N, C-alpha and C positions, 0 to 999 in steps of 0.2 A: 258425413259418412256414418252409417249405422254400425252397431257393434258386430252384427253378423258379417258385414262386408270387411271390417277390420280383421276379424278372426279368419275369414276365408283368405285374405291376403297373407296373413301369418302362416296359415297351413300350406300355402303354395310356395313359400319361401324356403329354398333348400337349406339355408342357414339354420332354420328352426326345425327342419324335419329330417335331417340326415342322421341324427342320433336320437333315438326314442327310448324312453324308459316307461314301460306300461305296467307299473306296479307301484305299490306304496311300501315304504319302510317304516318300521316302528322304532321307538327309542331303545328297545331291547335287542336290536339287530336283526329281527326277523323281517321277512318280506311277505307282503300280502297282495292278493289281486285287487285291481280296481273294482269298484262296484259294477254289477252286471249291466246297468244302463249305460255306463261309460264304455265298457268293453264292447257292448252291442253297437254303440254309435261308431266307435273306432273301426270295428270290423265291417260294418255295413256301409258306412258313408265316408269316413276319413281315409282309411288305409287304401281303398281302391283308387282314390284320387291322388295320393302322394307316394304310392308304392315305389315309383321309379327314383324318388329322392332318397329313400332310406338306405343308409350304408351300415347302420348298426342298430340292433334291437336288444334291449335288456328286458327279459320276460321271467315271470315266475311260473311254476309248474301248472297251476290250476287254469291259467288262461292261455298258455303258450300254444296249444294246438289250435284253438280258435283264431288266434292272431296269425299264426303261420299259414293257415289255410284260407285266410281272408283274401289273400292276393298273392301274386308272384312278386318277388323282390329281386329284380335283375342286377341291382348294384349292391346287394347285401354282401358284405365281406366279414362281418363280425356278429356274433350272437352270444349274449350273456344269459345264462340260464341259472335261476336262483330257486332254492327250496325244491330241488328236483331229487328224486330218489334214484338209487342205483338201477332198479328194475326198469324204470322209465327210460333211463339213459340207454340201457341195453336194447330195449324194444325199438327206440327211435334210431339208434346209430349202428345197428348190426344187421 
């Protein structure tokens, strides 16, 4: 079994895809976006395939809009938002 087949099997397993954290954290407690090529692949290839498995997403402010618009998430019940400013919160949730 090739590495791509193994990764595909993991990506389709709800145990591994129900709770996703799509950001990096640094030792000083700050959160940072994943590199663009990773976010692009998640948004264009991975999330559309596993969107129905996702129950919780942890996102940081710079990539959250791209991730949230990449697919619908019918089973999403939790959303962790990090490094988000007050104006963005008001724009999104009012």
